[in-house]
C-alpha positions, -999 to +999 in steps of 0.1 A: +198+133+303+190+170+303+173+186+274+174+223+267+144+244+255+146+254+219+123+273+195+139+261+163+140+227+148+155+209+118+130+198+091+130+162+080+108+152+051+091+119+055+067+099+033+030+109+034+023+075+051+049+081+078+036+116+084+000+105+086+008+077+110+027+100+133+002+128+131-027+104+137-011+089+168-002+124+182-038+137+177-053+106+193-030+111+223-041+148+225-008+164+214-024+190+192+002+216+204+028+197+185+014+210+152+026+243+137+001+263+116+018+249+084+013+213+095+049+208+106+051+185+136+074+198+164+084+165+181+105+181+209+102+158+239+088+130+219+110+099+213+102+075+185+103+038+193+101+008+170+066-008+168+065-044+179+065-070+151+029-076+139+017-042+150-005-017+132+022-007+107+028-043+097-009-048+092-011-016+071+016-031+047-008-059+038-034-056+011-070-064+021-092-086-001-126-100-002-142-126-025-177-126-038-181-164-047-211-159-069-196-130-088-219-107-106-245-134-111-225-154-136-210-178-110-174-165-116-159-153-083-150-116-080-119-107-059-119-072-045-085-059-034-077-027-014-041-015-010-033+006+021-010+036+016+020+019+033+016-011+010+014+012-020+046+030-011+064-003-008+049-015-041+063+017-058+097+008-044+094-026-062+082-047-033+055-069-048+025-083-029+016-119-035-018-136-034-024-173-036-061-177-040-058-215-044-057-216-006-094-205-006-105-226-036-100-200-064-076-212-092-055-181-094-023-166-080-014-129-083+017-108-078+010-071-077+037-045-078+039-008-085+055+012-112+059+049-121+042+047-155+023+022-175+052+018-200+078+012-172+055-015-158+052-032-192+090-031-196+093-049-162+067-075-173+084-081-206+117-086-189+102-111-164+083-129-192+115-132-213+134-145-183+107-172-178+104-179-216+067-172-217+049-148-241+034-116-229+002-104-244-001-066-241-038-058-234-034-023-221-060-009-245-087-036-237-114-028-212-114-054-183-142-037-163-166-060-145-202-055-155-232-071-138-246-101-156-281-096-169-304-123-156 
């Protein structure tokens, strides 16, 4: 295949996560010349390939969590969850992330999903609660912050 030299390119908008992933890989590989002054990436001569299953992109679609078994001094475990950008983008598209903490001895299961606004999220929860025939308690105004236990 013969490619011709060109000084123009078509612009294709991609998600911030996609842009950051491509930009990061190009910079690590030393392709700084691919970046225009406005941040556009000229990918002439660069072919995209699909990452192998289980690669970095797959890992970056998974939330990360840690458990502090003793909690804040009250013996109640605290679960910390971090959501990578790719996972957030999927969550905003309605792809939920599931956690079954019973596998590590904590009696809780979570499904976390994204929504555009608080009200749209509550509407989705109300619809799912009605489908399951369970009540939904709207506690949006309540403060659920974790505070250290005074010993």
